[in-house]
C-alpha positions as CSV (number, residue, x, y, z in Angstrom):
1,M,60.8,-70.9,-20.2
2,K,61.1,-70.8,-24.0
3,P,58.6,-68.9,-26.2
4,I,56.1,-70.8,-28.2
5,Q,56.6,-70.1,-31.9
6,L,54.1,-70.1,-34.7
7,I,56.0,-71.0,-37.9
8,S,54.0,-69.8,-40.9
9,P,53.7,-72.4,-43.7
10,V,53.6,-69.5,-46.2
11,D,57.3,-68.8,-45.9
12,G,58.6,-71.0,-43.1
13,R,59.4,-68.0,-40.9
14,V,58.3,-67.3,-37.3
15,H,55.1,-65.4,-37.7
16,V,54.1,-65.0,-34.0
17,E,55.6,-66.0,-30.7
18,R,54.2,-65.9,-27.2
19,M,55.7,-66.8,-23.8
20,P,53.8,-69.5,-22.0
21,L,52.4,-68.7,-18.6
22,A,54.6,-69.5,-15.7
23,P,53.1,-72.2,-13.3
24,E,52.0,-69.7,-10.7
25,A,50.4,-67.4,-13.4
26,A,48.6,-70.4,-14.8
27,D,47.3,-71.3,-11.3
28,A,46.1,-67.8,-10.9
29,A,44.2,-67.8,-14.2
30,V,42.3,-70.9,-13.2
31,A,41.6,-69.5,-9.8
32,R,40.1,-66.4,-11.4
33,A,38.0,-68.5,-13.7
34,R,36.7,-70.5,-10.7
35,A,36.0,-67.4,-8.6
36,A,34.0,-65.8,-11.5
37,Q,32.0,-68.8,-12.5
38,K,29.2,-68.7,-9.8
39,G,28.4,-65.1,-10.7
40,W,28.3,-65.9,-14.4
41,A,26.0,-68.9,-13.8
42,A,23.7,-66.7,-11.7
43,R,22.9,-64.5,-14.7
44,P,19.8,-65.3,-16.6
45,L,20.2,-67.8,-19.4
46,A,18.9,-65.4,-21.9
47,E,21.5,-62.9,-21.0
48,R,24.4,-65.4,-21.2
49,S,23.1,-66.6,-24.6
50,A,22.8,-63.0,-25.9
51,L,26.4,-62.2,-24.8
52,V,27.7,-65.3,-26.5
53,K,26.0,-64.4,-29.8
54,A,27.2,-60.9,-29.6
55,G,30.8,-62.1,-29.1
56,V,30.5,-64.3,-32.2
57,A,29.0,-61.4,-34.1
58,H,32.0,-59.2,-33.2
59,M,34.4,-61.8,-34.6
60,T,32.3,-62.3,-37.7
61,A,32.5,-58.6,-38.4
62,R,36.3,-59.1,-38.7
63,K,36.1,-62.2,-40.8
64,D,38.0,-60.8,-43.8
65,E,40.9,-59.7,-41.6
66,I,40.8,-63.0,-39.8
67,A,40.9,-64.9,-43.2
68,R,44.2,-63.3,-44.0
69,E,45.5,-64.2,-40.5
70,L,44.4,-67.8,-41.0
71,A,46.3,-67.9,-44.3
72,Q,49.4,-66.8,-42.6
73,Q,49.0,-69.1,-39.6
74,M,47.9,-72.4,-41.1
75,G,47.8,-72.0,-44.8
76,R,44.2,-71.9,-45.7
77,P,43.6,-69.9,-48.9
78,I,42.1,-66.5,-48.3
79,R,39.3,-67.3,-50.7
80,F,38.0,-69.9,-48.2
81,G,39.2,-68.4,-44.9
82,A,36.1,-66.3,-44.0
83,G,33.8,-69.3,-44.9
84,E,34.6,-70.8,-41.5
85,F,32.3,-68.2,-39.9
86,G,29.3,-69.6,-41.7
87,G,29.6,-72.7,-39.6
88,V,30.5,-70.7,-36.4
89,N,27.3,-68.7,-36.7
90,A,25.1,-71.7,-37.6
91,R,26.4,-73.7,-34.6
92,T,26.0,-70.7,-32.3
93,D,22.5,-70.0,-33.5
94,Y,21.4,-73.6,-33.1
95,M,22.9,-74.0,-29.6
96,T,21.4,-70.7,-28.3
97,G,18.1,-71.7,-29.9
98,I,17.8,-75.0,-28.0
99,A,19.4,-73.8,-24.7
100,A,16.3,-72.9,-22.8
101,E,14.5,-76.2,-23.6
102,T,17.5,-78.4,-23.1
103,L,18.6,-76.8,-19.8
104,A,15.1,-76.4,-18.3
105,P,14.3,-78.7,-15.3
106,K,12.5,-81.9,-16.3
107,V,9.5,-82.0,-13.9
108,V,8.5,-85.5,-12.7
109,E,5.8,-84.4,-10.2
110,D,4.5,-81.0,-9.1
111,S,1.6,-81.7,-6.6
112,D,0.4,-80.6,-3.3
113,K,2.6,-83.3,-1.7
114,F,5.7,-83.5,-3.8
115,R,7.8,-81.5,-6.2
116,R,10.3,-83.7,-8.0
117,Y,12.4,-82.7,-10.9
118,L,15.8,-83.1,-12.6
119,A,17.9,-79.9,-13.1
120,R,21.1,-79.3,-15.1
121,E,23.9,-77.5,-13.3
122,A,27.1,-76.0,-14.8
123,L,30.1,-78.1,-14.2
124,G,32.3,-75.2,-13.2
125,V,35.6,-74.5,-15.1
126,V,35.8,-75.9,-18.6
127,F,39.2,-76.3,-20.3
128,V,39.2,-76.3,-24.1
129,I,42.4,-77.5,-25.9
130,A,41.7,-76.5,-29.5
131,P,43.3,-77.6,-32.8
132,W,44.6,-75.5,-35.7
133,N,42.8,-77.0,-38.7
134,Y,39.4,-75.4,-38.1
135,P,40.5,-73.2,-35.3
136,F,37.3,-71.2,-34.7
137,L,34.8,-74.0,-35.5
138,T,36.3,-76.7,-33.4
139,A,36.7,-74.3,-30.4
140,I,33.2,-73.0,-30.7
141,N,31.8,-76.5,-30.5
142,T,32.5,-76.6,-26.7
143,I,33.0,-72.9,-25.9
144,V,29.5,-71.8,-26.9
145,P,27.5,-74.5,-24.9
146,A,29.8,-74.2,-22.0
147,L,29.4,-70.5,-21.6
148,I,25.7,-70.6,-22.3
149,A,25.3,-73.3,-19.6
150,G,27.0,-71.1,-17.0
151,N,30.5,-72.4,-17.0
152,S,33.7,-70.3,-17.1
153,V,36.0,-71.3,-19.9
154,V,39.8,-71.5,-20.2
155,L,41.0,-71.9,-23.7
156,K,44.4,-73.2,-24.8
157,H,44.8,-72.9,-28.6
158,A,47.2,-74.7,-30.8
159,S,50.6,-73.2,-31.3
160,Q,49.9,-73.1,-35.0
161,T,47.0,-70.8,-34.5
162,L,48.0,-68.7,-31.5
163,L,46.2,-65.6,-32.8
164,V,42.8,-67.4,-32.9
165,G,42.7,-67.7,-29.1
166,E,43.3,-64.0,-28.9
167,R,40.6,-63.2,-31.4
168,L,38.1,-65.3,-29.6
169,A,38.9,-63.5,-26.3
170,E,38.7,-60.1,-27.9
171,G,35.3,-60.9,-29.4
172,F,33.7,-62.3,-26.2
173,H,35.2,-59.6,-24.0
174,A,34.0,-56.8,-26.4
175,A,30.5,-58.3,-26.2
176,G,30.6,-58.0,-22.4
177,I,31.6,-61.5,-21.2
178,P,33.8,-60.9,-18.2
179,Q,37.5,-61.5,-18.8
180,E,37.7,-64.0,-15.9
181,V,34.8,-66.0,-17.4
182,F,36.5,-66.5,-20.7
183,Q,40.3,-66.6,-20.7
184,N,42.7,-67.4,-23.5
185,V,46.0,-68.8,-22.1
186,V,49.3,-69.9,-23.6
187,L,50.6,-73.0,-21.8
188,D,53.4,-75.5,-22.4
189,H,52.7,-79.2,-22.2
190,A,54.1,-79.6,-18.7
191,T,51.9,-77.0,-17.2
192,T,48.9,-78.2,-19.1
193,E,49.4,-81.8,-17.8
194,R,50.1,-80.5,-14.2
195,L,46.8,-78.5,-14.1
196,I,44.8,-81.4,-15.4
197,G,46.4,-83.8,-12.9
198,A,45.7,-81.3,-10.1
199,R,42.0,-81.4,-10.9
200,A,42.0,-77.7,-11.8
201,F,39.2,-78.2,-14.3
202,D,35.7,-79.7,-14.1
203,F,35.7,-80.8,-17.8
204,V,38.5,-81.0,-20.4
205,N,37.8,-81.0,-24.1
206,F,40.6,-81.9,-26.4
207,T,40.7,-82.1,-30.2
208,G,43.9,-83.5,-31.7
209,S,46.0,-86.6,-32.2
210,V,45.5,-90.0,-30.6
211,A,48.9,-89.5,-28.9
212,G,47.7,-86.2,-27.5
213,G,44.5,-87.8,-26.3
214,R,46.4,-90.5,-24.5
215,A,48.5,-87.8,-22.8
216,I,45.4,-86.1,-21.6
217,E,44.0,-89.3,-20.2
218,R,47.2,-90.1,-18.4
219,A,47.2,-86.6,-16.9
220,A,43.6,-86.9,-15.7
221,A,44.0,-90.5,-14.4
222,G,42.5,-90.8,-10.9
223,T,41.0,-87.2,-10.9
224,F,37.6,-88.4,-12.3
225,T,37.6,-85.3,-14.5
226,P,35.3,-85.9,-17.4
227,L,36.9,-85.7,-20.8
228,G,35.8,-85.0,-24.3
229,L,38.2,-86.4,-26.8
230,E,38.1,-86.0,-30.6
231,L,41.2,-87.7,-31.9
232,G,42.3,-89.3,-35.2
233,G,40.3,-90.2,-38.2
234,K,40.5,-92.2,-41.5
235,D,37.0,-91.5,-42.8
236,P,35.7,-93.6,-45.7
237,G,33.5,-93.0,-48.7
238,Y,31.5,-95.8,-50.4
239,V,30.1,-95.3,-53.9
240,R,27.5,-98.0,-54.6
241,A,26.4,-99.2,-58.1
242,D,23.3,-96.9,-58.0
243,A,25.3,-93.8,-57.1
244,N,25.3,-90.5,-59.0
245,V,29.0,-90.6,-60.0
246,D,29.4,-86.9,-60.9
247,A,27.9,-85.8,-57.5
248,A,30.0,-88.4,-55.7
249,V,33.2,-87.2,-57.4
250,D,32.5,-83.6,-56.7
251,T,31.8,-84.1,-53.0
252,L,34.3,-86.8,-52.1
253,M,37.2,-85.1,-53.9
254,D,36.3,-81.8,-52.1
255,G,36.1,-83.8,-48.9
256,A,39.6,-85.3,-49.5
257,M,41.3,-82.1,-50.7
258,F,39.7,-79.1,-49.1
259,N,41.9,-77.4,-46.5
260,S,44.8,-79.4,-48.0
261,G,43.1,-82.5,-46.6
262,Q,43.5,-81.2,-43.1
263,C,39.9,-81.9,-42.0
264,C,38.8,-83.9,-39.0
265,C,36.1,-85.6,-41.1
266,G,37.9,-85.4,-44.4
267,I,37.7,-88.3,-46.8
268,E,40.9,-90.4,-46.7
269,R,39.8,-93.6,-48.4
270,I,37.2,-94.4,-51.0
271,Y,35.6,-97.7,-52.0
272,V,33.8,-97.8,-55.4
273,H,31.6,-100.5,-56.9
274,E,33.6,-102.2,-59.6
275,S,31.0,-101.2,-62.3
276,L,31.7,-97.5,-61.6
277,F,35.3,-97.7,-60.7
278,D,37.0,-96.6,-63.9
279,D,34.5,-93.7,-64.5
280,F,34.8,-92.5,-60.9
281,V,38.6,-92.6,-61.0
282,A,38.9,-90.8,-64.3
283,K,36.5,-88.0,-63.2
284,S,38.3,-87.7,-59.9
285,V,41.7,-87.2,-61.6
286,K,40.2,-84.5,-63.7
287,W,38.7,-82.8,-60.6
288,V,42.0,-82.8,-58.7
289,N,44.0,-81.6,-61.7
290,G,41.7,-78.5,-61.6
291,L,43.1,-77.4,-58.3
292,K,45.7,-74.6,-58.1
293,L,48.5,-75.1,-55.5
294,G,50.1,-71.9,-54.3
295,S,50.4,-69.1,-51.7
296,P,47.2,-68.9,-49.6
297,L,47.5,-65.1,-49.9
298,D,46.7,-65.4,-53.7
299,P,43.0,-65.2,-54.3
300,E,43.3,-67.7,-57.2
301,T,44.8,-70.4,-55.0
302,T,42.5,-73.3,-54.2
303,L,45.0,-75.5,-52.5
304,G,47.4,-73.9,-49.9
305,P,50.4,-75.4,-48.1
306,M,49.9,-77.8,-45.3
307,A,50.1,-76.2,-41.9
308,N,53.7,-77.4,-41.3
309,A,56.4,-79.0,-43.4
310,R,56.5,-81.9,-40.9
311,F,52.9,-82.7,-41.6
312,A,53.6,-82.7,-45.4
313,R,56.5,-85.1,-44.7
314,V,54.2,-87.6,-43.2
315,V,52.0,-87.6,-46.3
316,R,55.0,-87.8,-48.7
317,D,56.3,-90.8,-46.8
318,Q,52.9,-92.5,-46.9
319,I,52.7,-91.9,-50.7
320,A,56.2,-93.1,-51.3
321,A,55.8,-96.3,-49.3
322,A,52.5,-97.1,-51.0
323,V,54.1,-96.6,-54.5
324,A,57.0,-98.8,-53.5
325,A,54.5,-101.5,-52.5
326,G,52.7,-101.4,-55.8
327,A,50.2,-98.4,-55.6
328,R,49.9,-96.3,-58.8
329,P,49.8,-92.5,-58.5
330,L,47.5,-90.8,-60.9
331,I,48.4,-87.1,-60.4
332,D,51.6,-85.8,-62.0
333,P,53.4,-83.6,-59.5
334,A,54.7,-81.6,-62.4
335,H,51.2,-80.3,-62.8
336,F,51.6,-78.6,-59.5
337,P,55.0,-76.7,-59.8
338,A,54.5,-74.9,-56.4
339,D,55.3,-78.2,-54.6
340,D,58.5,-77.3,-52.9
341,G,59.3,-80.5,-51.0
342,G,58.2,-78.7,-47.8
343,A,54.8,-77.4,-46.7
344,Y,53.6,-77.0,-50.3
345,L,52.5,-80.4,-51.4
346,A,50.9,-81.6,-54.6
347,P,47.6,-83.5,-54.2
348,Q,47.6,-87.2,-55.1
349,I,45.2,-90.0,-56.0
350,L,46.4,-93.6,-55.5
351,V,44.9,-96.8,-57.0
352,N,46.2,-100.4,-56.7
353,V,46.1,-99.8,-53.0
354,D,45.2,-102.1,-50.1
355,H,45.0,-102.1,-46.4
356,S,48.5,-103.3,-45.9
357,M,49.6,-99.8,-46.8
358,A,49.8,-97.0,-44.3
359,V,48.1,-94.6,-46.6
360,M,44.9,-96.7,-46.3
361,R,45.4,-97.5,-42.6
362,D,47.0,-94.6,-40.8
363,E,45.7,-91.0,-40.6
364,S,47.1,-88.9,-43.5
365,F,45.6,-85.5,-42.8
366,G,46.8,-84.3,-46.1
367,P,45.8,-84.0,-49.8
368,V,46.0,-87.7,-50.7
369,V,43.3,-90.3,-51.1
370,G,43.4,-94.0,-52.0
371,I,40.6,-95.5,-54.1
372,M,39.7,-99.3,-54.2
373,P,37.1,-101.2,-56.2
374,V,34.6,-103.4,-54.4
375,K,32.2,-106.1,-55.6
376,D,29.3,-105.5,-53.1
377,D,28.1,-103.9,-49.9
378,A,29.5,-106.6,-47.7
379,E,33.1,-106.1,-49.0
380,A,32.7,-102.3,-48.7
381,I,31.4,-102.6,-45.1
382,A,34.3,-104.9,-44.1
383,L,36.8,-102.5,-45.5
384,M,35.2,-99.4,-44.0
385,N,35.3,-101.1,-40.6
386,D,38.9,-102.2,-41.0
387,S,40.3,-99.2,-39.3
388,P,41.1,-98.1,-35.7
389,Y,39.1,-94.9,-36.2
390,G,35.4,-94.1,-36.5
391,L,34.3,-90.5,-37.0
392,T,32.2,-90.3,-40.2
393,A,31.4,-92.5,-43.2
394,S,29.9,-91.3,-46.5
395,I,27.6,-93.6,-48.4
396,W,26.5,-92.8,-52.0
397,T,23.2,-94.4,-53.0
398,T,19.8,-93.3,-54.2
399,D,17.9,-95.1,-51.3
400,Y,17.5,-93.9,-47.7
401,D,16.8,-97.3,-46.4
402,T,19.8,-98.9,-48.0
403,A,22.0,-96.1,-46.6
404,A,20.5,-96.6,-43.1
405,E,21.0,-100.4,-43.3
406,I,24.6,-100.0,-44.3
407,G,25.2,-97.3,-41.8
408,A,23.9,-99.5,-39.0
409,Q,26.8,-101.9,-39.8
410,I,29.6,-99.3,-39.9
411,E,31.6,-98.5,-36.8
412,T,31.4,-94.7,-36.9
413,G,30.1,-91.7,-35.2
414,T,28.1,-90.2,-38.1
415,V,26.7,-91.7,-41.2
416,F,26.3,-89.5,-44.3
417,M,24.3,-90.3,-47.4
418,N,25.3,-88.3,-50.5
419,R,27.4,-85.8,-48.6
420,A,30.7,-85.7,-46.7
421,D,32.9,-83.5,-44.6
422,Y,30.1,-81.7,-42.9
423,L,28.8,-81.1,-39.4
424,D,25.1,-80.6,-38.6
425,P,24.8,-78.8,-35.2
426,A,21.5,-80.5,-34.6
427,L,23.2,-83.9,-34.6
428,C,25.7,-85.1,-32.1
429,W,29.4,-84.8,-33.1
430,T,31.0,-87.9,-31.8
431,G,33.3,-90.8,-32.6
432,C,34.2,-94.3,-31.7
433,K,37.3,-96.5,-31.3
434,D,40.5,-94.5,-31.4
435,T,38.6,-91.4,-32.7
436,G,37.8,-90.8,-29.0
437,R,34.8,-90.4,-26.8
438,G,32.3,-87.8,-25.8
439,A,29.7,-85.7,-27.6
440,S,29.5,-82.1,-28.7
441,L,26.8,-80.0,-30.3
442,S,23.1,-81.1,-30.4
443,Y,21.3,-81.2,-27.1
444,L,24.0,-83.7,-26.0
445,G,26.5,-80.9,-26.2
446,F,24.8,-79.2,-23.3
447,L,24.7,-82.4,-21.3
448,A,28.4,-82.8,-21.7
449,V,29.1,-79.4,-19.9
450,T,26.5,-79.8,-17.2
451,R,25.7,-82.3,-14.5
452,P,22.3,-83.5,-13.4
453,K,20.9,-82.6,-10.0
454,S,17.8,-84.3,-8.6
455,Y,15.3,-82.4,-6.4
456,H,12.9,-84.4,-4.2
457,L,10.9,-81.9,-2.3
458,K,8.2,-83.0,0.2
459,K,5.6,-81.0,2.0
460,V,4.8,-82.0,5.6
């Protein structure tokens, strides 16, 4: 077997490498997880919740060290790296806070003749395949409710963030969660697919590409293993005629460029009412030109490299194809001299774009955004829905009812008004169309990692 290598986008060198588990070792890891699960589920809910929170606290205490590691692994500037733990703690706190109520039996009748109720029971062994772009946040979305609900968890982290899986394991084990209950494993694709196909897991959560999601579904075919899939995205923003332009520019440009555009719910296309179009575009160009592209280890850097040179190549190709088809680029790459033709990529804003262009149709996952004028809500809604994806949509208006009415017509998992690129743990994180299926966070996040069991008890 070949080692799995983590190539740092900072310098293109091998930063970490790990050997994947041999098939028999992988089988043994899953067997240990299954053997340990019943004992873990038998512990009081309050104890499980406390141990999970303690594990997160242990990792949070190392956030500055981890921020440097993230910069080396996937290129996020160190000035932003530790910020991921704000979301990790907010999500953990919310999920632990609602656990008792959500997982409590729902009593239908408790009389001298019958006791009838619905209970929630842990599924068993939960397999989490986590991505590199927000490597702690995305993993926590499933790990936290799964552990609290009484499941054991096997984590396979992305090769681009191999150290994150190790840090998660260190944190949870230091808090007292048994090593067999939470395991970080390094697996190759073949072993991963074999385990899924052998029904080794009781739930599989995958965050990644559409192609990856299809591979997971193929591996699970016929096993009846439930899947949670968060796949691609091409999230739109719509700036109505009554919008606050300055606020829209600040939030939508941040949503398009933060983390070098490598955000699951990042803004990739924007539709602006024609009356505001010129003003919005001019202010957006000024905003983007204020970024500093450079080494993520430099505290002054606000835009780091993309996680891998091949990811940047996709974005460059989309930009070049759009320009060849008539799009107009508004950002001069010379303003970003750190662009090296590899992982370091200058941001770009494109106008004169349309939906025949890949940059407005296919996932970019990089620091580029196309902006189109629209004449009214109907045109904006049609364009927002003209996509195979549906994760979030951002509407800019002054009126709640208008936002809700437009949101009801958009094919998406989350509707935002006057914000973007955000995840509220009290609300379900879900998508539609090729973005995938399933639900994480909110009370539905617990339902995803448990099964219902009905009790119909009769006295005679």
